[in-house]
N, C-alpha and C positions, 0 to 999 in steps of 0.2 A: 654254179653247179657243184663246186667242191664243198661248199657249206652244207648243201642238202645231202651229199654223199656221207659227209662226216656225221651229220645228225642221224641219218638212217643207220649207220654203222654203230653209233653209240646206243641207239634205241634197241637194236637187235641184240647187242652184247649184254645190255642190261636185262632184257627179257630172258636170255639164255642163262645168265647167272642166277636170276631169281628162281627159275624153274629148277635149276640144279640144286639150289639151296633148299627148296621145298622137298626134294626127294631125299636129301641127306637126313639120316636119323641122328639126332643130337643125343649124345650121352651126357647125362647129368648125374652128379654124385648125389646120393640120397643123404638127406639131413635127418638126423635122429635127435630126439629130445626126451628127457624125462620131465613130465609135467605134474606138478603138485597143484591140484585144482580144488578150490573151495567153491562149491556150487552156490549159486544165487549171490555171490559176492564177486567183486572185481579183484580177486586175490589169486592170481595164477603165477606160479614161479616155474621157470624153465631151467633145467640142468642140461648141460651139453657134455660132450666128450672132453675130458680133461678137468672137469669140476670135481671137487672133493665133497663128499657127503658123509654124514654120520647117521646111523640108523640102528634100530633094533629089529630082530627077526622074531616072528611069532614063536612062543614057547621058550624063548631065551631072554635073559636079562642083561646080556652082554652088549655093550656099545661097540658097534663095528664102524670103522672109518676107512674109507678107501677112495681112490681116484677112479672115476668112470673111464674105462678104456673103450667100451663099445656098447651098443644096444642090439639085442636080437628081438624076436617077436614080442615077448613080454618078459624079457630077461635083461638084467643089467650085468654087464661083464666088467669085473674088476681084475686086478693083477692076481692071477692064481685061483680065482673062484668066480662063480656066477650066482646071482640071487634072483629068484622070480619076484616080480613086482607084487604079486599077491601074498608073498610071505613076509613082506615088510610091515611091521606093526606100527612103527612111528619113526619120524625123522627128527633130528635134533635141530634146534635153531642155529642158523648160520648167517652169513653175510647177506644172503638174498631174502631171508625171512625176518630178520631182527628188526626191520623197519615197520612191521605191522604194529598198529597201535596197541594191541593187546600186550606186546612185549616191551613197549616204550613207556608204559604207565609209571613204572618205578623211576626211570630216569627223568621223565617230565615232572613228576611230583617233587622229586628232590630239587630240581632246578627252579621250579615255581615257588616252592616254600622258601628256599634260600634267597631267591630274588626278591620275593615279597618282603622278607625281613630286612634285607639290605636297603631296598628302596624306601621303606618306612623310616629306617634310621637316618638315611641321607636327607629325607624331606623334613623330618621333625627334629633331628639332632639328638634324640634320646631313644632309649629302649622302652617300648610300650608293652605292657603286660598282655593286652588283647592281641597285639601283633605277634607276640611270641607264641601265644596259644594257637592262633590261626596258622602261622607258618609251621609250628611243631605238628599240628594235625595233618597238614598237607604232606610234610616229610614222613610222618607216620604211615599215611596211606601208601606212600611209595615203598617204604620198608615192608609193609604188610603184603603189598602186591609182589614184591621181590620174593617173599617166602611162599606165597600161595600159587603164583602163576608158574606152571611147569615150563621147563626149557625144551619140551617135546611137543611135536605136532602129531597127534594120533591120527592114523589113517583109518577112518571109519565114518559111517553116515555120509554127510555131505562132503567130507574131505576125501578126495580120490588121488591116487598115484597112477599115472598112465605113461606108457612109452608111445611116443608119436614118431612115425617114420614118414617123412614127406618126400 
C-alpha cells in the first residue's frame, strides 16, 4: 500500500508542476543580427553585437569603422552614433567575407603559380621555359585580380543588408 501511495503522490506532484510550468511566461532575450545577404547564392554573413564592421555611407567617400553596440528596428547603433541600414552604400571586406572565392582568386593564383613552378623544378631538376611561362601567367592573373577586384561589397541589387531581430 505504501508503494501505491508513493506512486500516486509522485504522479500528482508531477502533474501540478507541469501545469504550473505551462502557466509561467518565459522571458527570453531577443537576439539581433545584421545579415549581409547575397540572393540566389549561399553567401549570408551575420554580424552580432560586438563585431567590428567597416562601411561607407551614401553620399560620402569616408570609410567608417565601428563596433556594433546594438540593433534597433533598421538601425545599427555604434558608440556615439547610429546608422540606418538603408544609408549604407558598401561594406569593406573583413574576416567573415574574405573567404568568398571572388576575394581569394589573387591568393589562390599566387599559390598555384608558385607551386606549379616548384613542383616542375623538383620533378625535372631544371627550369623549363614553358613552365615559367605558365606559372608566370597564373601569378599574373592573381596580380591582375588583386588590382581589379575591389575590397568593397556594394549593397545594391541582389546584395542586401538587413537587421534581424529574433
